[in-house]
C-alpha positions as CSV (number, residue, x, y, z in Angstrom):
1,X,33.5,64.7,5.8
2,X,31.4,63.2,3.3
3,X,28.6,60.6,4.2
4,X,29.0,56.9,3.4
5,X,25.7,56.9,1.5
6,X,27.2,59.6,-0.9
7,X,30.2,57.9,-1.6
8,X,28.7,55.4,-4.2
9,X,27.0,58.1,-5.9
10,X,30.3,60.2,-6.4
11,X,31.8,56.9,-7.9
12,X,28.8,56.2,-10.2
13,X,27.9,59.7,-11.3
14,X,25.1,59.8,-13.9
15,X,26.3,58.7,-17.2
16,X,23.7,60.8,-18.8
17,X,25.1,63.9,-17.0
18,X,28.7,63.0,-17.8
19,X,27.9,62.4,-21.6
20,X,26.1,65.7,-21.6
21,X,29.1,67.5,-20.1
22,X,31.4,65.7,-22.7
23,X,29.2,67.0,-25.3
24,X,29.9,70.5,-24.2
25,X,33.6,69.8,-24.2
26,X,33.6,68.5,-27.7
27,X,31.6,71.2,-29.0
28,X,34.2,73.7,-27.5
29,X,36.8,72.0,-29.7
30,X,34.8,71.2,-33.1
31,X,31.9,73.5,-32.9
32,X,28.3,72.9,-31.8
33,X,27.2,72.0,-35.2
34,X,29.8,69.1,-35.4
35,X,28.8,67.3,-32.4
36,X,25.6,65.2,-32.3
37,X,24.6,65.1,-28.6
38,X,21.7,62.7,-28.0
39,X,22.5,62.3,-24.5
40,X,20.1,64.4,-22.3
41,X,16.3,64.4,-22.3
42,X,16.2,68.2,-22.5
43,X,13.2,69.2,-24.6
44,X,14.2,71.3,-27.8
45,X,10.5,72.1,-28.6
46,X,9.7,75.5,-26.8
47,X,6.9,76.0,-24.3
48,X,3.7,77.2,-25.8
49,X,3.4,81.0,-26.2
50,X,0.5,80.9,-23.7
51,X,3.1,80.0,-21.0
52,X,5.0,83.1,-21.5
53,X,1.7,85.3,-21.6
54,X,0.4,83.5,-18.5
55,X,3.6,84.6,-16.7
56,X,3.3,88.3,-17.9
57,X,-0.4,88.3,-16.9
58,X,0.1,86.8,-13.5
59,X,2.9,89.4,-12.8
60,X,0.7,92.3,-14.1
61,X,-2.6,91.3,-12.3
62,X,-1.9,89.8,-8.8
63,X,-0.1,91.2,-5.9
64,X,3.4,89.9,-5.2
65,X,2.5,88.6,-1.8
66,X,0.1,86.3,-3.7
67,X,2.4,85.3,-6.4
68,X,5.5,84.7,-4.4
69,X,4.1,83.9,-1.0
70,X,3.7,80.6,1.0
71,X,0.5,78.7,0.6
72,X,-0.5,75.3,2.1
73,X,2.0,72.8,1.7
74,X,-0.2,70.7,-0.8
75,X,-0.4,73.8,-3.0
76,X,-3.0,76.4,-3.9
77,X,-6.4,75.0,-3.4
78,X,-7.9,76.6,-6.5
79,X,-4.9,75.1,-8.6
80,X,-5.3,71.7,-7.2
81,X,-9.3,71.8,-8.0
82,X,-8.3,73.0,-11.6
83,X,-6.1,70.0,-12.1
84,X,-8.6,67.6,-10.5
85,X,-11.5,68.8,-12.8
86,X,-9.2,68.5,-15.8
87,X,-8.3,64.9,-15.1
88,X,-12.1,64.1,-14.6
89,X,-12.8,65.6,-17.8
90,X,-10.1,63.7,-19.6
91,X,-10.2,60.3,-18.0
92,X,-13.5,60.1,-16.4
93,X,-12.3,60.0,-12.9
94,X,-13.8,61.4,-9.8
95,X,-11.0,63.2,-8.1
96,X,-11.2,66.4,-5.9
97,X,-8.8,69.2,-4.8
98,X,-8.0,66.9,-1.8
99,X,-6.5,64.1,-4.1
100,X,-3.9,66.4,-5.5
101,X,-0.8,67.5,-4.0
102,X,1.6,70.1,-6.0
103,X,5.2,68.9,-6.3
104,X,8.4,70.0,-7.4
105,X,8.3,67.9,-10.5
106,X,7.7,64.0,-10.8
107,X,10.9,63.3,-9.1
108,X,9.9,65.3,-5.9
109,X,6.5,63.5,-6.1
110,X,8.3,60.1,-6.2
111,X,10.6,61.1,-3.2
112,X,7.4,62.4,-1.3
113,X,5.4,59.3,-1.7
114,X,8.4,56.9,-0.9
115,X,9.2,58.7,2.3
116,X,5.6,58.6,3.2
117,X,5.3,54.8,3.0
118,X,8.7,53.2,3.3
119,X,10.2,51.7,6.4
120,X,13.8,50.5,6.5
121,X,14.1,47.0,4.4
122,X,10.9,47.7,2.5
123,X,11.1,46.4,-1.0
124,X,10.1,48.5,-4.2
125,X,9.8,46.6,-7.4
126,X,10.4,48.1,-10.8
127,X,10.9,46.9,-14.3
128,X,14.2,47.3,-16.4
129,X,14.9,49.3,-18.3
130,X,14.3,52.1,-15.9
131,X,15.3,55.5,-14.8
132,X,18.3,54.7,-12.8
133,X,17.5,57.5,-10.3
134,X,14.7,55.2,-9.0
135,X,17.3,53.0,-6.9
136,X,18.6,56.3,-5.3
137,X,15.2,57.6,-4.4
138,X,14.3,54.3,-2.7
139,X,17.5,54.2,-0.8
140,X,17.1,57.6,0.4
141,X,14.6,56.1,2.8
142,X,16.6,52.9,3.4
143,X,14.5,50.8,1.1
144,X,15.6,48.4,-1.3
145,X,14.9,48.4,-5.1
146,X,14.1,44.9,-6.8
147,X,14.4,44.9,-10.5
148,X,12.4,42.8,-12.9
149,X,14.5,41.7,-16.0
150,X,13.9,43.4,-19.2
151,X,11.6,42.0,-21.8
152,X,13.7,42.8,-24.9
153,X,11.3,41.3,-27.2
154,X,8.7,44.1,-26.7
155,X,9.7,45.8,-23.6
156,X,6.2,45.3,-22.0
157,X,6.7,44.3,-18.5
158,X,7.5,40.7,-17.8
159,X,4.7,39.8,-15.5
160,X,5.6,36.2,-14.8
161,X,9.0,37.2,-13.3
162,X,7.3,40.3,-11.7
163,X,4.9,38.0,-9.8
164,X,8.0,35.8,-8.6
165,X,9.9,38.8,-7.2
166,X,7.0,40.2,-5.2
167,X,7.3,39.1,-1.6
168,X,6.2,39.8,2.0
169,X,8.7,42.9,2.1
170,X,7.3,44.5,-1.1
171,X,5.7,47.7,-0.2
172,X,5.4,49.4,-3.8
173,X,5.9,49.0,-7.5
174,X,7.0,51.8,-9.8
175,X,6.0,51.9,-13.4
176,X,6.7,54.4,-16.1
177,X,4.7,54.7,-19.3
178,X,5.4,56.0,-21.8
179,X,8.7,54.6,-20.8
180,X,12.1,56.2,-20.5
181,X,14.3,54.9,-22.2
182,X,12.4,52.6,-24.6
183,X,9.4,54.9,-25.5
184,X,7.1,51.9,-24.9
185,X,3.6,52.6,-23.8
186,X,2.2,49.9,-21.3
187,X,-0.8,48.4,-22.9
188,X,-4.4,48.3,-21.3
189,X,-4.0,44.4,-21.3
190,X,-0.7,44.8,-19.4
191,X,-2.1,47.0,-16.9
192,X,-5.1,44.8,-16.3
193,X,-2.7,41.8,-15.8
194,X,-0.5,43.8,-13.5
195,X,-3.4,44.9,-11.3
196,X,-4.4,41.4,-11.0
197,X,-1.0,40.2,-9.9
198,X,-0.9,43.0,-7.3
199,X,-4.4,42.2,-5.8
200,X,-3.4,38.6,-5.6
201,X,0.1,39.4,-3.9
202,X,-1.4,42.0,-1.6
203,X,-3.8,39.3,-0.4
204,X,-0.8,36.9,0.2
205,X,1.4,39.5,1.8
206,X,-1.4,40.6,4.2
207,X,-0.9,44.3,3.3
208,X,-1.6,46.6,0.3
209,X,1.1,47.0,-2.4
210,X,1.0,50.6,-3.6
211,X,1.5,51.0,-7.4
212,X,3.4,54.4,-8.2
213,X,3.0,55.4,-11.9
214,X,5.6,57.7,-12.9
215,X,4.1,59.8,-15.8
216,X,6.3,62.8,-17.0
217,X,5.8,61.6,-20.6
218,X,2.1,60.9,-20.7
219,X,1.3,63.7,-23.1
220,X,4.0,62.5,-25.7
221,X,2.3,59.7,-27.6
222,X,2.3,59.1,-31.3
223,X,0.1,57.3,-34.1
224,X,-3.0,57.5,-31.9
225,X,-1.7,55.2,-29.1
226,X,-3.7,55.5,-25.9
227,X,-1.9,55.9,-22.7
228,X,-4.2,54.2,-20.3
229,X,-5.0,56.1,-16.9
230,X,-3.5,53.6,-14.5
231,X,-6.0,54.2,-11.5
232,X,-8.7,52.6,-13.4
233,X,-6.7,49.2,-13.4
234,X,-5.6,49.0,-9.7
235,X,-7.3,50.8,-6.8
236,X,-4.1,51.2,-4.9
237,X,-2.3,53.5,-7.3
238,X,-0.7,56.9,-7.0
239,X,0.2,59.0,-9.9
240,X,3.4,61.2,-10.0
241,X,3.1,63.8,-12.8
242,X,5.4,66.5,-14.3
243,X,4.9,69.4,-16.7
244,X,8.7,69.2,-17.5
245,X,8.0,67.5,-20.9
246,X,4.2,68.2,-21.7
247,X,4.9,72.0,-21.5
248,X,8.7,72.0,-22.0
249,X,9.4,73.3,-18.4
250,X,12.1,71.0,-17.0
251,X,14.2,73.7,-15.2
252,X,11.0,74.9,-13.6
253,X,10.1,71.8,-11.7
254,X,6.6,71.7,-11.3
255,X,4.2,68.7,-11.2
256,X,1.7,67.1,-9.0
257,X,0.9,64.0,-7.1
258,X,-2.7,62.2,-7.4
259,X,-3.6,60.1,-4.2
260,X,-7.2,58.7,-5.2
261,X,-9.8,58.0,-2.4
262,X,-9.5,54.3,-3.4
263,X,-5.9,54.0,-1.9
264,X,-6.0,52.2,1.4
265,X,-6.0,54.9,4.3
266,X,-6.0,57.6,1.6
267,X,-6.5,60.5,4.2
268,X,-3.7,59.2,6.4
269,X,-1.4,58.7,3.2
270,X,-2.4,62.2,1.8
271,X,-1.6,63.7,5.2
272,X,1.7,62.0,5.4
273,X,2.7,63.1,1.8
274,X,1.9,66.8,2.6
275,X,4.2,66.6,5.4
276,X,6.9,64.8,3.5
277,X,6.6,67.6,1.1
278,X,7.6,69.8,3.8
279,X,10.2,68.0,5.7
280,X,12.3,66.7,2.7
281,X,12.7,70.5,2.1
282,X,10.6,71.4,-0.8
283,X,8.1,73.0,1.6
284,X,5.8,73.7,-1.5
285,X,5.8,73.6,-5.2
286,X,6.9,77.1,-6.9
287,X,3.9,79.5,-6.4
288,X,4.4,81.4,-9.7
289,X,4.3,78.0,-11.7
290,X,1.4,76.8,-9.8
291,X,-0.6,79.8,-11.2
292,X,0.8,79.3,-14.7
293,X,-0.4,75.6,-14.7
294,X,-3.7,76.8,-13.8
295,X,-3.9,79.2,-16.7
296,X,-2.4,76.6,-19.1
297,X,-4.1,73.5,-18.0
298,X,-5.2,72.5,-21.5
299,X,-2.1,73.5,-23.3
300,X,0.5,71.1,-24.9
301,X,3.9,71.5,-26.8
302,X,4.1,70.9,-30.6
303,X,4.1,66.9,-30.4
304,X,4.4,66.9,-34.1
305,X,7.9,68.1,-34.1
306,X,9.0,65.1,-31.9
307,X,7.0,62.8,-34.0
308,X,8.8,64.2,-37.2
309,X,12.2,63.6,-35.4
310,X,11.1,60.0,-34.4
311,X,10.3,59.0,-37.7
312,X,13.3,60.4,-39.6
313,X,15.6,58.9,-37.0
314,X,13.9,55.4,-36.6
315,X,13.7,54.9,-40.4
316,X,17.1,55.9,-41.1
317,X,18.8,53.9,-38.3
318,X,16.8,50.8,-39.2
319,X,17.9,51.4,-42.7
320,X,21.3,51.5,-41.7
321,X,20.9,47.9,-40.1
322,X,20.3,49.1,-36.3
323,X,17.7,47.2,-34.5
324,X,15.1,49.1,-32.5
325,X,11.5,48.8,-31.0
326,X,9.7,51.7,-32.6
327,X,8.8,53.9,-29.7
328,X,5.2,54.9,-29.2
329,X,5.8,57.8,-26.7
330,X,8.4,59.8,-25.1
331,X,11.3,61.1,-27.1
332,X,13.8,58.3,-26.9
333,X,14.9,55.5,-29.1
334,X,16.5,52.6,-27.4
335,X,18.7,50.8,-29.9
336,X,20.3,47.5,-29.8
337,X,24.1,47.6,-29.5
338,X,26.0,45.7,-32.4
339,X,28.2,44.3,-29.5
340,X,27.4,42.5,-26.1
341,X,29.2,45.4,-24.3
342,X,27.4,48.6,-25.5
343,X,30.4,50.6,-24.1
344,X,32.4,49.6,-27.2
345,X,29.5,50.9,-29.4
346,X,29.3,54.1,-27.5
347,X,33.1,54.6,-28.0
348,X,32.7,54.2,-31.7
349,X,30.0,56.7,-31.6
350,X,32.0,59.2,-29.7
351,X,34.8,58.8,-32.4
352,X,32.2,60.2,-34.9
353,X,31.1,62.9,-32.2
354,X,27.7,61.2,-31.7
355,X,26.8,60.9,-28.0
356,X,24.4,58.4,-26.7
357,X,23.9,56.8,-23.3
358,X,24.6,53.3,-22.4
359,X,21.9,51.1,-21.6
360,X,23.4,49.8,-18.6
361,X,22.7,53.2,-17.2
362,X,19.1,51.9,-17.3
363,X,19.9,48.3,-16.1
364,X,19.7,47.0,-19.5
365,X,23.2,46.2,-21.0
366,X,23.5,45.6,-24.7
367,X,21.6,48.8,-25.7
368,X,21.9,52.6,-26.0
369,X,19.4,55.3,-25.5
370,X,19.2,58.1,-28.1
371,X,17.4,61.2,-27.1
372,X,15.6,62.6,-30.2
373,X,14.3,65.9,-28.3
374,X,16.9,67.9,-30.4
375,X,16.3,69.9,-33.5
376,X,15.4,68.3,-36.9
377,X,18.5,69.8,-38.5
378,X,20.9,68.1,-35.8
379,X,19.3,64.7,-36.8
380,X,19.9,65.3,-40.5
381,X,23.4,66.5,-39.9
382,X,24.1,63.6,-37.8
383,X,22.9,60.9,-40.2
384,X,26.2,60.6,-42.4
385,X,27.9,60.0,-39.0
386,X,25.5,57.2,-38.1
387,X,25.9,55.6,-41.5
388,X,29.7,55.6,-41.0
389,X,29.1,54.1,-37.5
390,X,26.9,51.3,-38.9
391,X,29.7,50.5,-41.5
392,X,32.4,50.3,-38.9
393,X,30.2,48.1,-36.8
394,X,29.6,45.8,-40.0
395,X,26.0,46.6,-40.3
396,X,26.1,48.0,-43.7
397,X,28.8,47.9,-46.5
């Protein structure tokens, strides 16, 4: 009964989700406090109190037909205008309501824009390491994902190989900054050079190449690091944003697309994206949470809690002999495995009930991802286990 396109997905089920399920199994045996699950990017920091209050106020103040009813497939006009004006204030842009489409999170936004632009056989380029669902999203519309090898010195994009891998079939490029899994923020210089490559390659190809910026971690940046707004560096840029991390609402699935007027055929692309939102089955973004976002447009989670986790785990792991580029954003450490085959390292970690995700799940073998969006206390409890792992791997005596 099952479709041929689904069979590879069954065989290669998400390592992240499988590790998460393994964590639950081990917790049932040893107790939750004796299992150190760093697998899933599920925010531990609670949503701001204002989110809860906004939900209560909306339910008290508005008619149920307005809260729970249909609206334009693009979303409520006043919500979209609020988001546009907030972006203009923060990033000196000039967006209008018409540039915003409300989506069921950033993943839905990516699927919407890919469905809008891809023909069978079109290629989409991305940089390893990357969120592996990108490949599935591209294949949903019979496209081909082309991967640029990781630059493991800094995890900034390798723009030389990038230029080599763009061809006549290239329709789009996906970037993700702050990055999952490395926590690296793409610098202004990187984006300037990337934009120059895309301008040149678009001319050579004879058609525009769309840059899709996947930004669920935009608000999670540390040490004063700037996360540049990508539309300023290349005119054919679309933004996919989610409130999953910035407001700790991953299960509510709320976000938006930005399609600037500078995008080639912007009106047609926007119209197509609105239709794609409907025909892939989303219809519209959740109505209640559109209203919540409007009231909480300037709210943020407690980023200091993530920063505290980041510093403790990074400093301790490097003290134990592990190698890692210090993350500038998001809530992940991407740690070099002591062994070429990181599955051996993951097995040793699991022996001490530490659950991490192999870097091969992000097209970057030889590394593991550690999600530090957990309680500070869990990190403290895990440190003796990490020290034992380091000793077994020959990193410390």
